Backbone of each chain as ProteinMPNN parsed JSONL, in Angstrom:
{"seq_chain_A": "MAVQIKHKIWLEQDNAMLMGKGHVLLLKAIQKMGSLSGAAKEVGISYRKAWKLIDHLNSTAPSAVVELTTGGSGGGGTTVTGYGNELIGFFEEAEKESRLVLEKQLSKNETLWK", "coords_chain_A": {"N_chain_A": [[73.02, 87.374, 103.38], [73.516, 89.899, 105.798], [75.554, 90.287, 108.155], [76.532, 91.733, 111.197], [79.448, 92.414, 113.181], [79.738, 93.037, 116.771], [80.871, 94.839, 119.523], [81.852, 95.464, 122.829], [83.614, 97.43, 125.224], [85.301, 97.577, 128.383], [86.767, 98.771, 131.517], [87.914, 97.293, 134.363], [88.375, 97.268, 137.767], [89.618, 95.465, 140.404], [87.768, 93.443, 140.082], [85.383, 95.269, 139.722], [83.351, 97.816, 137.902], [85.263, 100.322, 136.315], [85.618, 101.99, 134.243], [83.612, 102.712, 131.298], [81.984, 102.891, 128.172], [79.948, 104.721, 128.887], [80.957, 106.445, 130.847], [82.872, 107.624, 129.119], [81.477, 108.907, 127.147], [80.053, 110.727, 128.873], [82.312, 112.115, 129.785], [83.137, 113.565, 127.494], [80.937, 114.893, 127.014], [81.08, 116.574, 128.966], [83.555, 118.015, 128.297], [82.225, 119.447, 126.118], [80.041, 120.627, 127.112], [80.945, 122.05, 129.357], [80.053, 121.612, 132.201], [78.785, 119.452, 134.719], [75.981, 119.142, 135.185], [74.997, 120.217, 132.597], [76.226, 118.246, 130.985], [75.08, 115.873, 131.812], [72.61, 116.186, 131.054], [73.005, 116.383, 128.186], [73.705, 113.758, 127.776], [71.424, 112.373, 128.315], [70.989, 111.413, 130.887], [70.377, 111.078, 134.543], [71.298, 114.012, 136.795], [72.184, 113.033, 139.362], [72.919, 110.387, 138.786], [74.866, 110.844, 136.666], [76.75, 112.361, 138.243], [77.61, 110.209, 140.148], [78.857, 108.376, 138.45], [81.002, 109.746, 137.519], [82.121, 110.472, 140.02], [83.164, 107.967, 141.033], [84.924, 107.255, 139.217], [86.641, 109.347, 139.249], [87.626, 109.223, 141.955], [88.715, 106.969, 142.143], [90.587, 106.363, 139.933], [94.168, 106.816, 139.203], [94.73, 109.748, 138.853], [93.0, 112.97, 139.06], [89.915, 112.83, 137.058], [88.37, 114.856, 136.163], [87.865, 118.419, 137.176], [86.712, 120.917, 139.159], [85.774, 124.091, 138.401], [85.973, 127.241, 139.734], [84.031, 130.211, 140.307], [84.366, 133.102, 138.073], [82.833, 134.338, 134.884], [81.081, 132.666, 134.221], [80.105, 131.431, 136.593], [81.516, 129.057, 137.356], [82.182, 125.737, 137.141], [82.722, 122.352, 135.386], [85.343, 120.75, 134.348], [87.444, 118.659, 132.043], [90.191, 117.168, 133.038], [93.866, 116.908, 131.837], [94.825, 114.367, 132.213], [92.177, 113.092, 132.413], [91.558, 113.497, 129.54], [93.626, 111.832, 128.148], [92.611, 109.603, 129.185], [90.298, 109.247, 127.654], [91.292, 109.274, 125.237], [92.736, 106.814, 125.475], [90.791, 104.867, 125.768], [89.074, 105.109, 123.372], [91.128, 104.384, 121.39], [91.594, 101.839, 122.042], [89.022, 100.809, 121.678], [88.793, 101.269, 118.921], [90.86, 99.663, 117.895], [90.193, 97.138, 118.481], [87.822, 97.129, 116.979], [88.696, 97.037, 114.495], [90.143, 94.654, 114.311], [88.012, 92.978, 114.56], [86.237, 93.413, 112.64], [88.012, 92.506, 110.477], [88.368, 89.759, 111.07], [85.903, 89.095, 110.492], [85.447, 89.743, 107.808], [87.309, 87.809, 106.727], [86.032, 85.556, 107.162], [83.659, 85.488, 105.56], [82.492, 83.641, 104.022], [80.89, 81.989, 105.666], [78.528, 83.095, 106.052], [77.097, 83.038, 104.062]], "CA_chain_A": [[72.918, 87.783, 104.932], [74.274, 90.851, 106.326], [76.066, 90.06, 109.638], [77.59, 92.664, 111.78], [80.143, 91.957, 114.473], [79.497, 94.065, 117.527], [81.718, 94.719, 120.584], [81.654, 96.46, 123.96], [84.745, 97.145, 125.927], [85.294, 98.347, 129.731], [87.8, 98.751, 132.264], [87.755, 96.97, 135.76], [89.668, 97.127, 138.91], [89.23, 94.545, 141.413], [86.216, 92.96, 139.477], [84.522, 96.233, 139.707], [83.524, 98.483, 136.927], [86.086, 101.509, 136.563], [85.401, 103.009, 133.034], [82.926, 102.109, 130.353], [81.615, 103.659, 127.146], [79.093, 105.616, 129.463], [81.936, 107.45, 131.426], [83.664, 108.295, 128.055], [80.376, 109.767, 126.524], [79.875, 111.711, 129.858], [83.286, 113.133, 129.891], [83.253, 114.003, 126.286], [79.816, 115.752, 127.045], [81.54, 117.561, 130.006], [84.376, 118.694, 127.479], [81.563, 120.248, 125.293], [79.04, 121.792, 127.982], [81.646, 122.729, 130.625], [79.47, 121.423, 133.445], [78.229, 118.248, 135.009], [74.577, 119.166, 134.799], [74.775, 120.102, 131.212], [76.732, 117.011, 130.43], [74.02, 114.867, 132.284], [71.29, 116.307, 130.01], [73.434, 116.167, 126.899], [73.731, 112.181, 127.382], [70.278, 111.93, 128.621], [71.075, 110.64, 132.331], [70.014, 112.061, 135.589], [72.333, 114.493, 137.357], [72.748, 112.065, 140.357], [73.666, 109.239, 137.906], [76.248, 111.2, 136.216], [77.744, 112.463, 139.58], [78.067, 108.713, 140.623], [79.658, 107.653, 137.535], [82.273, 110.67, 137.372], [82.797, 110.606, 141.272], [83.877, 106.957, 141.273], [86.021, 107.338, 138.446], [87.49, 110.358, 139.819], [88.334, 108.864, 143.197], [89.451, 105.58, 141.943], [91.763, 106.526, 138.967], [95.48, 107.457, 139.977], [94.666, 111.088, 138.998], [91.718, 113.135, 138.962], [89.575, 113.137, 135.685], [87.655, 116.21, 136.039], [88.03, 119.186, 137.999], [85.717, 121.865, 139.368], [86.223, 125.521, 138.198], [85.197, 127.977, 140.387], [83.831, 131.666, 139.944], [84.524, 133.156, 136.572], [81.742, 134.978, 134.552], [79.863, 131.579, 134.145], [79.86, 131.025, 137.973], [82.2, 127.866, 137.664], [81.659, 124.544, 136.123], [83.576, 121.322, 135.486], [86.426, 120.727, 133.084], [87.972, 117.363, 132.103], [91.948, 117.23, 133.159], [94.574, 116.524, 130.914], [94.751, 113.143, 132.654], [90.973, 112.661, 131.791], [91.671, 113.514, 128.112], [94.171, 110.718, 128.177], [91.881, 108.269, 129.473], [89.235, 109.095, 126.703], [92.105, 108.709, 124.143], [93.119, 105.409, 125.504], [89.509, 104.142, 125.492], [88.711, 105.283, 122.099], [91.945, 103.938, 120.6], [91.438, 100.492, 122.23], [87.838, 100.328, 121.011], [89.216, 101.208, 117.394], [91.866, 98.542, 117.368], [89.41, 95.893, 118.692], [86.741, 96.991, 116.04], [89.307, 96.617, 113.212], [90.485, 93.165, 114.262], [86.87, 92.247, 114.541], [85.987, 93.325, 111.128], [88.964, 91.655, 109.684], [87.773, 88.498, 111.339], [84.415, 88.979, 109.832], [85.554, 89.479, 106.266], [88.103, 86.645, 106.496], [85.072, 84.332, 107.26], [82.418, 86.002, 105.153], [81.681, 82.517, 103.59], [80.262, 81.634, 106.818], [77.221, 83.876, 106.147], [76.41, 82.868, 102.705]], "C_chain_A": [[73.88, 88.587, 105.408], [74.393, 90.634, 107.862], [77.004, 91.217, 109.921], [78.148, 92.021, 113.154], [80.212, 93.062, 115.342], [80.542, 93.739, 118.89], [81.36, 95.717, 121.73], [82.927, 96.366, 124.636], [84.575, 98.083, 127.324], [86.341, 98.095, 130.398], [87.342, 98.256, 133.866], [88.805, 97.019, 136.621], [89.068, 96.449, 140.04], [87.954, 93.975, 141.021], [85.236, 94.067, 139.475], [84.536, 97.328, 138.534], [84.111, 99.711, 137.406], [85.6, 102.337, 135.465], [84.662, 102.157, 131.941], [82.681, 103.25, 129.241], [80.776, 104.92, 127.961], [80.152, 106.614, 130.016], [82.624, 108.173, 130.188], [82.674, 109.218, 127.426], [80.253, 110.704, 127.623], [81.1, 112.463, 129.775], [83.444, 113.946, 128.644], [81.958, 115.223, 126.325], [80.298, 117.011, 128.058], [82.542, 118.547, 129.119], [83.509, 120.051, 126.62], [80.67, 121.246, 126.082], [79.889, 122.571, 129.028], [80.944, 122.609, 131.939], [78.822, 120.018, 133.451], [76.819, 118.16, 134.466], [74.159, 119.163, 133.329], [75.035, 118.975, 130.634], [75.514, 115.898, 130.766], [72.918, 114.954, 131.012], [71.714, 115.97, 128.703], [73.251, 114.603, 126.46], [72.364, 111.466, 127.751], [70.198, 111.072, 129.928], [70.776, 111.548, 133.473], [71.487, 112.644, 136.244], [73.192, 113.464, 138.44], [73.519, 110.809, 139.789], [74.967, 109.583, 137.348], [77.241, 111.59, 137.472], [78.287, 111.247, 140.067], [78.941, 108.434, 139.84], [80.929, 108.489, 137.658], [83.016, 110.467, 138.829], [83.482, 109.249, 141.386], [85.082, 106.828, 140.499], [87.194, 108.426, 138.894], [88.409, 110.197, 141.077], [88.973, 107.778, 143.098], [90.688, 105.755, 141.129], [92.86, 107.111, 139.757], [95.415, 108.953, 140.091], [93.324, 111.37, 138.739], [91.346, 113.371, 137.353], [88.816, 114.478, 135.307], [88.165, 116.955, 137.425], [87.122, 120.387, 137.968], [86.475, 123.171, 139.159], [85.396, 126.58, 138.967], [84.938, 129.532, 140.112], [84.059, 131.826, 138.321], [83.121, 133.898, 136.266], [80.494, 133.902, 134.624], [79.487, 131.081, 135.437], [80.523, 129.542, 138.078], [81.675, 126.841, 137.072], [82.616, 123.301, 136.51], [84.253, 120.913, 134.112], [87.088, 119.359, 133.103], [89.601, 117.764, 132.293], [92.522, 116.707, 132.039], [94.55, 114.905, 131.141], [93.402, 112.491, 131.961], [91.028, 112.541, 130.335], [92.462, 112.185, 127.701], [93.443, 109.534, 128.178], [90.897, 108.087, 128.293], [90.202, 108.522, 125.565], [92.4, 107.296, 124.121], [91.848, 104.575, 125.264], [89.139, 104.021, 124.02], [89.707, 104.509, 121.136], [91.924, 102.424, 120.83], [90.016, 99.783, 121.607], [88.031, 100.358, 119.324], [89.909, 100.08, 116.997], [90.889, 97.164, 117.517], [88.29, 95.942, 117.357], [87.531, 96.533, 114.801], [89.713, 95.217, 113.285], [89.074, 92.379, 114.078], [86.233, 92.139, 112.968], [86.758, 92.615, 110.205], [88.582, 90.257, 109.9], [86.688, 88.147, 110.575], [84.691, 88.87, 108.388], [86.299, 88.249, 105.999], [86.971, 85.546, 106.364], [83.852, 84.781, 106.675], [81.63, 84.785, 104.609], [80.718, 81.872, 104.422], [78.722, 81.918, 106.612], [76.321, 83.867, 104.867], [75.869, 81.656, 102.42]], "O_chain_A": [[75.036, 88.173, 105.494], [73.463, 90.789, 108.653], [77.937, 91.609, 109.221], [77.524, 91.34, 113.967], [80.692, 94.098, 114.883], [80.911, 92.606, 119.198], [80.629, 96.686, 121.523], [83.426, 95.242, 124.684], [83.878, 99.097, 127.367], [87.021, 97.155, 129.986], [86.462, 98.875, 134.465], [89.98, 96.843, 136.301], [88.049, 96.888, 140.573], [87.029, 94.113, 141.821], [84.097, 93.707, 139.175], [85.635, 97.754, 138.179], [83.8, 100.232, 138.476], [85.146, 103.44, 135.769], [85.05, 101.015, 131.694], [83.128, 104.386, 129.399], [81.017, 106.072, 127.6], [80.116, 107.725, 129.489], [82.917, 109.359, 130.337], [83.072, 110.355, 127.172], [80.393, 111.838, 127.163], [80.898, 113.673, 129.676], [83.916, 115.074, 128.79], [82.063, 116.293, 125.726], [79.932, 118.178, 127.92], [82.375, 119.764, 129.2], [83.909, 121.208, 126.492], [80.563, 122.437, 125.791], [79.499, 123.647, 129.483], [81.198, 123.453, 132.799], [78.393, 119.481, 132.43], [76.456, 117.391, 133.576], [73.297, 118.431, 132.841], [74.249, 118.547, 129.789], [75.122, 115.141, 129.878], [72.534, 114.058, 130.261], [70.947, 115.307, 128.005], [72.856, 114.183, 125.372], [72.165, 110.266, 127.562], [69.414, 110.126, 130.01], [70.933, 112.76, 133.325], [72.538, 112.004, 136.245], [74.389, 113.18, 138.408], [74.547, 110.341, 140.279], [75.978, 108.889, 137.457], [78.373, 111.121, 137.582], [79.469, 111.247, 140.414], [80.028, 108.175, 140.357], [81.957, 107.864, 137.915], [84.236, 110.321, 138.902], [84.58, 109.364, 141.93], [86.127, 106.378, 140.967], [88.41, 108.244, 138.842], [89.496, 110.735, 141.286], [89.839, 107.523, 143.934], [91.764, 105.343, 141.563], [92.663, 107.775, 140.774], [95.866, 109.525, 141.084], [92.514, 110.537, 138.332], [92.106, 113.896, 136.539], [88.776, 114.967, 134.178], [88.668, 116.423, 138.415], [86.774, 120.859, 136.886], [87.597, 123.363, 139.627], [84.188, 126.698, 138.76], [85.91, 130.082, 139.593], [83.957, 130.914, 137.5], [82.323, 134.082, 137.185], [79.331, 134.134, 134.954], [78.543, 130.291, 135.472], [80.026, 128.812, 138.935], [80.639, 127.014, 136.43], [83.172, 123.185, 137.602], [83.686, 120.801, 133.026], [87.301, 118.884, 134.219], [90.096, 118.675, 131.63], [91.831, 116.072, 131.242], [94.236, 114.211, 130.174], [93.465, 111.578, 131.139], [90.564, 111.515, 129.837], [91.895, 111.453, 126.89], [93.573, 108.611, 127.374], [90.638, 106.946, 127.913], [89.95, 107.446, 125.023], [92.369, 106.609, 123.1], [91.939, 103.588, 124.534], [88.921, 102.921, 123.512], [89.222, 103.996, 120.127], [92.221, 101.712, 119.871], [89.896, 98.631, 121.191], [87.465, 99.55, 118.587], [89.675, 99.517, 115.927], [90.917, 96.268, 116.674], [87.958, 94.897, 116.798], [87.027, 95.663, 114.092], [89.613, 94.566, 112.245], [89.03, 91.285, 113.514], [85.877, 91.144, 112.338], [86.245, 92.131, 109.196], [88.468, 89.545, 108.902], [86.542, 87.039, 110.058], [84.19, 87.939, 107.758], [85.939, 87.596, 105.02], [87.051, 84.705, 105.469], [82.848, 84.456, 107.309], [80.401, 84.752, 104.652], [79.782, 81.243, 103.93], [77.838, 81.127, 106.939], [75.249, 84.434, 104.656], [75.306, 81.47, 101.341]]}, "seq_chain_B": "MAVQIKHKIWLEQDNAMLMGKGHVLLLKAIQKMGSLSGAAKEVGISYRKAWKLIDHLNSTAPSAVVELTTGGSGGGGTTVTGYGNELIGFFEEAEKESRLVLEKQLSKNETLWK", "coords_chain_B": {"N_chain_B": [[97.903, 100.094, 140.808], [95.754, 97.714, 139.715], [94.357, 97.177, 136.686], [92.075, 95.802, 134.652], [91.099, 95.029, 131.261], [88.131, 94.484, 129.817], [85.978, 92.871, 127.59], [83.324, 92.145, 125.135], [81.715, 90.3, 122.833], [79.621, 90.154, 119.898], [77.301, 88.796, 117.595], [75.312, 90.467, 115.221], [72.203, 90.569, 113.07], [70.49, 92.441, 111.027], [70.105, 94.437, 112.995], [69.312, 92.834, 115.09], [70.057, 90.466, 117.611], [72.162, 88.038, 116.793], [74.064, 85.703, 117.517], [75.83, 85.22, 120.523], [77.854, 85.139, 123.336], [76.597, 83.526, 124.978], [75.226, 81.716, 123.212], [77.497, 80.335, 122.178], [78.399, 79.01, 124.421], [76.236, 77.435, 124.968], [76.064, 75.841, 122.676], [78.672, 74.489, 122.825], [78.167, 73.083, 125.081], [76.158, 71.288, 124.402], [77.426, 69.861, 122.549], [78.989, 68.62, 124.492], [77.34, 67.324, 126.049], [75.331, 65.971, 124.389], [72.502, 66.421, 124.138], [69.761, 68.894, 124.137], [68.518, 69.508, 126.429], [70.162, 68.358, 128.405], [72.037, 70.122, 127.946], [71.233, 72.474, 128.569], [70.669, 72.469, 131.626], [73.516, 72.079, 131.954], [74.524, 74.616, 131.481], [73.118, 75.944, 133.075], [70.494, 77.262, 132.402], [66.937, 77.598, 131.719], [65.35, 75.162, 129.874], [63.548, 75.974, 127.999], [64.496, 78.54, 127.545], [66.906, 77.731, 126.375], [66.209, 76.55, 124.193], [64.904, 78.418, 122.78], [67.125, 80.253, 122.191], [68.744, 78.574, 120.66], [66.979, 77.87, 118.561], [66.316, 80.146, 117.25], [68.842, 80.803, 116.231], [69.477, 78.559, 114.88], [67.367, 78.753, 112.704], [67.888, 81.109, 111.485], [70.637, 81.565, 110.757], [72.821, 80.804, 107.651], [72.928, 78.152, 107.468], [71.999, 75.01, 109.172], [72.62, 74.771, 112.833], [72.705, 72.969, 114.556], [71.457, 69.605, 114.927], [68.844, 67.126, 115.0], [69.11, 63.996, 116.47], [67.557, 61.0, 115.853], [66.284, 58.113, 117.533], [68.463, 55.103, 118.279], [70.397, 53.781, 120.866], [70.43, 55.611, 122.93], [68.04, 56.946, 122.654], [67.796, 59.031, 121.067], [68.868, 62.589, 120.387], [70.539, 65.913, 120.371], [72.933, 67.171, 118.21], [75.696, 69.151, 117.397], [76.272, 70.629, 113.962], [78.692, 70.335, 111.479], [78.751, 73.103, 110.422], [77.892, 74.311, 112.507], [79.894, 73.825, 114.53], [82.025, 75.261, 112.929], [81.058, 77.852, 113.338], [81.457, 78.292, 116.136], [84.037, 78.056, 116.268], [84.723, 80.349, 114.708], [83.653, 82.278, 116.236], [85.179, 82.055, 118.785], [87.825, 82.594, 117.739], [87.617, 85.147, 116.979], [87.072, 86.543, 119.304], [89.37, 85.994, 120.729], [91.289, 87.366, 119.251], [90.393, 89.899, 119.434], [90.752, 90.041, 122.309], [93.484, 89.877, 122.509], [94.657, 92.194, 121.155], [93.41, 94.311, 122.825], [94.465, 93.702, 125.33], [97.073, 94.345, 124.644], [96.924, 97.125, 124.134], [96.437, 98.011, 126.71], [98.87, 97.324, 127.977], [100.626, 98.94, 126.597], [99.889, 101.128, 127.498], [100.549, 101.35, 130.156], [101.389, 103.265, 132.06], [99.295, 105.161, 132.521], [97.897, 103.96, 134.626], [99.291, 104.468, 136.859]], "CA_chain_B": [[96.406, 99.852, 140.712], [95.558, 96.548, 138.708], [93.308, 97.467, 135.868], [91.756, 94.865, 133.736], [90.413, 95.413, 130.201], [87.12, 93.542, 129.537], [85.298, 92.831, 126.375], [82.018, 91.15, 124.967], [81.517, 90.488, 121.32], [78.209, 89.473, 119.477], [76.94, 89.139, 116.113], [73.879, 90.951, 114.941], [71.77, 90.625, 111.802], [69.28, 93.472, 111.083], [70.16, 94.806, 114.207], [68.861, 91.879, 116.164], [71.049, 89.542, 118.156], [72.051, 86.584, 115.948], [74.824, 85.098, 118.156], [76.615, 85.752, 121.429], [78.664, 84.26, 123.995], [75.709, 82.358, 125.498], [74.943, 80.654, 122.211], [78.444, 79.362, 122.166], [78.545, 78.099, 125.587], [75.153, 76.392, 124.914], [76.365, 74.866, 121.624], [79.578, 73.671, 123.487], [77.487, 72.168, 126.188], [75.295, 70.438, 123.486], [78.537, 69.084, 122.229], [79.467, 67.91, 125.66], [76.048, 66.439, 126.887], [74.592, 65.243, 123.453], [71.01, 66.653, 124.302], [69.565, 70.258, 124.6], [67.998, 69.46, 127.762], [71.254, 68.255, 129.245], [73.121, 71.274, 127.779], [70.722, 73.66, 129.414], [71.179, 72.316, 132.681], [74.973, 72.312, 132.159], [75.05, 76.113, 131.505], [72.191, 76.747, 134.065], [69.379, 78.164, 132.042], [65.786, 76.651, 131.425], [64.868, 74.377, 128.594], [62.621, 76.846, 127.014], [65.334, 79.713, 127.087], [67.891, 77.247, 125.55], [65.215, 76.127, 122.771], [64.644, 79.791, 122.048], [68.328, 80.642, 121.836], [69.219, 77.75, 119.543], [66.202, 77.823, 117.387], [66.668, 81.408, 116.497], [69.978, 80.915, 115.625], [69.217, 77.806, 113.73], [66.559, 79.032, 111.658], [68.321, 82.527, 110.921], [71.903, 81.354, 110.074], [72.573, 80.043, 106.382], [72.886, 76.482, 107.503], [71.605, 74.592, 110.56], [73.929, 74.66, 113.577], [72.347, 71.615, 115.264], [70.325, 68.764, 114.364], [68.201, 66.068, 115.936], [69.378, 62.641, 116.128], [66.427, 60.359, 116.466], [66.5, 56.796, 117.787], [69.651, 54.717, 118.815], [70.19, 53.358, 122.248], [70.134, 56.805, 124.028], [66.543, 57.638, 122.44], [67.897, 60.327, 120.264], [69.493, 63.866, 121.113], [70.762, 67.077, 119.739], [74.24, 67.337, 118.045], [76.115, 70.314, 116.698], [76.574, 70.249, 112.855], [80.107, 70.831, 111.164], [78.762, 74.51, 110.263], [77.843, 74.878, 114.087], [81.316, 74.021, 114.896], [82.782, 76.461, 112.369], [80.626, 79.165, 113.893], [81.871, 78.325, 117.469], [85.431, 78.359, 115.925], [84.766, 81.699, 114.285], [83.482, 83.288, 117.486], [86.294, 82.079, 119.621], [88.906, 83.231, 117.281], [87.371, 86.711, 116.961], [87.028, 86.975, 120.817], [90.729, 85.82, 121.086], [92.074, 88.277, 118.535], [90.196, 91.22, 120.116], [91.37, 90.256, 123.441], [95.114, 90.146, 122.38], [94.82, 93.523, 120.877], [93.015, 95.017, 123.93], [95.729, 93.583, 126.252], [98.523, 95.005, 123.895], [96.822, 98.519, 123.994], [96.67, 98.222, 128.009], [100.075, 97.274, 128.449], [101.279, 99.989, 125.855], [99.545, 102.53, 128.288], [100.385, 100.976, 131.608], [101.619, 104.341, 133.089], [98.111, 105.657, 132.838], [97.347, 103.381, 135.738], [100.257, 104.252, 137.937]], "C_chain_B": [[96.359, 98.754, 139.496], [94.428, 96.785, 137.983], [93.26, 96.395, 134.858], [90.928, 95.476, 132.484], [89.461, 94.295, 129.767], [86.519, 93.805, 128.061], [84.002, 91.864, 126.089], [81.808, 91.517, 123.465], [80.132, 89.721, 121.15], [78.003, 89.752, 118.183], [75.61, 89.538, 115.998], [73.498, 90.776, 113.406], [70.483, 91.511, 111.852], [69.047, 94.091, 112.359], [69.362, 94.119, 115.268], [70.029, 90.79, 116.44], [70.963, 88.244, 117.448], [72.938, 85.635, 116.963], [75.737, 85.693, 119.193], [77.28, 84.715, 122.123], [77.956, 83.183, 124.687], [75.447, 81.307, 124.704], [76.085, 79.688, 122.046], [78.698, 78.592, 123.106], [77.399, 77.019, 125.515], [75.62, 75.412, 123.787], [77.688, 73.991, 122.115], [78.991, 72.65, 124.517], [76.66, 71.042, 125.447], [76.414, 69.184, 123.12], [79.001, 67.804, 123.181], [78.278, 66.62, 126.017], [75.062, 65.498, 125.816], [73.021, 65.532, 123.34], [70.968, 68.149, 124.625], [69.259, 70.389, 125.816], [69.386, 69.319, 128.896], [72.179, 69.528, 129.155], [72.475, 72.419, 128.709], [70.874, 73.595, 130.762], [72.681, 72.499, 132.896], [75.353, 73.778, 132.386], [74.097, 76.811, 132.453], [71.21, 77.718, 133.491], [68.103, 77.144, 131.57], [65.966, 76.065, 129.958], [64.402, 75.271, 127.574], [63.479, 77.822, 126.46], [66.313, 79.063, 126.173], [67.453, 76.992, 124.255], [65.265, 77.442, 122.036], [66.011, 80.316, 121.419], [68.708, 79.712, 120.66], [68.358, 77.728, 118.411], [66.077, 78.813, 116.527], [67.846, 81.435, 115.706], [70.043, 79.769, 114.259], [68.559, 77.852, 112.331], [67.086, 80.372, 110.849], [69.866, 82.249, 110.396], [71.734, 80.66, 108.729], [72.184, 78.664, 106.527], [72.348, 76.227, 108.927], [72.979, 74.425, 111.44], [73.725, 73.58, 114.324], [71.322, 70.893, 114.592], [69.747, 67.679, 115.387], [68.658, 64.859, 115.426], [68.472, 61.814, 116.693], [66.994, 58.758, 116.566], [67.935, 56.209, 118.449], [69.48, 54.25, 120.25], [69.946, 54.549, 123.215], [68.661, 57.398, 123.633], [66.937, 59.021, 121.658], [68.561, 61.435, 121.221], [69.652, 64.85, 120.023], [72.449, 66.934, 119.345], [74.617, 68.384, 117.288], [76.638, 69.804, 115.342], [78.018, 70.855, 112.689], [79.937, 72.488, 110.918], [78.691, 75.133, 111.783], [79.165, 74.859, 114.666], [82.1, 75.104, 114.014], [82.487, 77.67, 113.021], [81.389, 79.326, 115.534], [83.438, 78.774, 117.263], [85.653, 79.819, 115.672], [84.728, 82.693, 115.574], [84.72, 83.295, 118.46], [87.551, 82.706, 119.143], [88.794, 84.811, 117.311], [87.484, 87.127, 118.465], [88.547, 87.059, 121.174], [91.641, 87.004, 120.441], [91.804, 89.637, 119.092], [90.815, 91.263, 121.493], [92.984, 90.494, 123.396], [95.313, 91.58, 122.026], [94.524, 94.625, 121.954], [94.08, 94.831, 125.109], [96.999, 94.201, 125.901], [98.206, 96.626, 124.339], [96.867, 98.81, 125.827], [98.034, 98.32, 128.53], [101.105, 98.443, 127.94], [101.0, 101.234, 126.699], [99.496, 102.204, 129.676], [100.553, 102.181, 132.687], [100.299, 105.12, 133.288], [97.446, 105.244, 134.242], [98.163, 103.468, 137.034], [100.294, 105.669, 138.803]], "O_chain_B": [[96.914, 98.988, 138.422], [93.372, 96.619, 138.594], [94.278, 96.077, 134.243], [90.124, 96.381, 132.712], [89.94, 93.231, 129.375], [86.629, 94.895, 127.499], [83.759, 90.909, 126.826], [81.745, 92.646, 122.98], [79.632, 88.927, 121.947], [78.422, 90.772, 117.635], [74.754, 88.963, 116.669], [74.387, 90.832, 112.556], [69.566, 91.29, 112.643], [67.907, 94.266, 112.788], [68.824, 94.724, 116.195], [70.778, 90.363, 115.562], [69.985, 87.497, 117.458], [72.316, 84.606, 117.23], [76.431, 86.646, 118.84], [77.338, 83.564, 121.689], [78.49, 82.112, 124.975], [75.391, 80.153, 125.13], [75.894, 78.492, 121.826], [79.198, 77.492, 122.87], [77.577, 75.876, 125.937], [75.546, 74.203, 124.006], [77.723, 72.807, 121.781], [79.423, 71.505, 124.652], [76.554, 69.932, 125.971], [76.297, 67.978, 123.336], [79.259, 66.63, 122.915], [78.42, 65.407, 126.171], [74.287, 64.609, 126.168], [72.345, 64.919, 122.514], [71.882, 68.686, 125.25], [69.68, 71.379, 126.416], [69.561, 69.988, 129.914], [72.917, 69.907, 130.065], [73.141, 73.138, 129.454], [71.234, 74.65, 131.283], [73.083, 73.03, 133.932], [76.202, 74.17, 133.187], [74.17, 78.022, 132.661], [71.069, 78.842, 133.974], [68.332, 76.025, 131.111], [66.681, 76.557, 129.084], [64.842, 75.285, 126.424], [63.452, 78.097, 125.261], [66.635, 79.711, 125.177], [68.175, 77.169, 123.274], [65.616, 77.54, 120.86], [66.029, 80.76, 120.27], [69.001, 80.294, 119.616], [68.861, 77.581, 117.297], [65.81, 78.667, 115.334], [67.889, 82.016, 114.621], [70.453, 79.961, 113.115], [68.898, 77.328, 111.27], [66.707, 80.614, 109.703], [70.174, 82.946, 109.429], [70.72, 79.991, 108.529], [71.31, 78.096, 105.872], [72.268, 77.138, 109.752], [74.078, 74.079, 111.006], [74.752, 73.153, 114.852], [70.477, 71.385, 113.844], [70.258, 67.485, 116.49], [68.663, 64.59, 114.224], [68.424, 61.752, 117.921], [67.895, 58.286, 115.873], [68.511, 57.001, 119.194], [68.37, 54.366, 120.769], [69.274, 54.385, 124.233], [68.186, 58.298, 124.325], [66.219, 60.013, 121.781], [68.762, 61.308, 122.428], [69.072, 64.742, 118.943], [73.198, 66.577, 120.255], [73.836, 68.645, 116.373], [77.325, 68.782, 115.315], [78.504, 71.661, 113.483], [80.912, 73.189, 111.192], [79.263, 76.153, 112.168], [79.561, 75.848, 115.282], [82.866, 75.83, 114.647], [83.363, 78.491, 113.293], [81.79, 80.407, 115.965], [83.982, 79.651, 117.935], [86.534, 80.469, 116.235], [85.514, 83.6, 115.848], [85.213, 84.343, 118.877], [88.302, 83.286, 119.928], [89.716, 85.569, 117.611], [88.077, 88.18, 118.7], [88.984, 88.016, 121.814], [92.585, 87.498, 121.057], [92.707, 90.459, 119.244], [91.348, 92.298, 121.895], [93.584, 91.223, 124.186], [96.19, 92.179, 122.649], [95.193, 95.655, 122.033], [94.476, 95.805, 125.749], [97.857, 94.527, 126.721], [99.106, 97.313, 124.824], [97.362, 99.878, 126.189], [98.384, 99.173, 129.345], [102.092, 98.832, 128.563], [101.723, 102.229, 126.649], [98.598, 102.639, 130.398], [100.069, 102.184, 133.818], [100.243, 105.771, 134.331], [96.663, 105.957, 134.871], [97.921, 102.815, 138.049], [101.031, 105.775, 139.782]]}, "name": "protein", "num_of_chains": 2, "seq": "MAVQIKHKIWLEQDNAMLMGKGHVLLLKAIQKMGSLSGAAKEVGISYRKAWKLIDHLNSTAPSAVVELTTGGSGGGGTTVTGYGNELIGFFEEAEKESRLVLEKQLSKNETLWKMAVQIKHKIWLEQDNAMLMGKGHVLLLKAIQKMGSLSGAAKEVGISYRKAWKLIDHLNSTAPSAVVELTTGGSGGGGTTVTGYGNELIGFFEEAEKESRLVLEKQLSKNETLWK"}
């Protein structure tokens, strides 16, 4: 029997969602696409939903995670700040560390599934 | 800013849920109450829902996790097998190890939230 161990992590502040995997995927899509509308399309959610996710995080976290770039040849867009990049790094590191420890527990107890 | 890191773990087999926190809480309620109907009430779900959760796990796992006890002064009931107890232990240990590693990541990066 092939059993997988799955996990999901997220950050809360005052018992309310602050940042989850959805935020991370959206921030990474902003990095790639250079705009919130492009990022929303990339991850397959509405612009309104993307805006709400980012706006809440941006206004709640101690520093801004994205900033608007105005003008330029592309007519402006959205970029992830250095702080936003640090949050992405933190989230992915925590996710990885948790995954490693869970995989270890699973292989340590593999006789349970035989 | 007080940020908490949250997590959820579960086991899958062939991309289908095998066992999650709900199963563990229900198994522990069976230990306590001695019957599936008592356990369902204890955790606040319907008997039908409790039956489906346990039946799927019981028929999918390599060994039975619960067994019916017939007769006796109480008129029979449901008990958790030794194997079921091992699964509970495994799940809680994995959950704890993951929580510890996540808390460590959070305190290592506490400057992110200041």
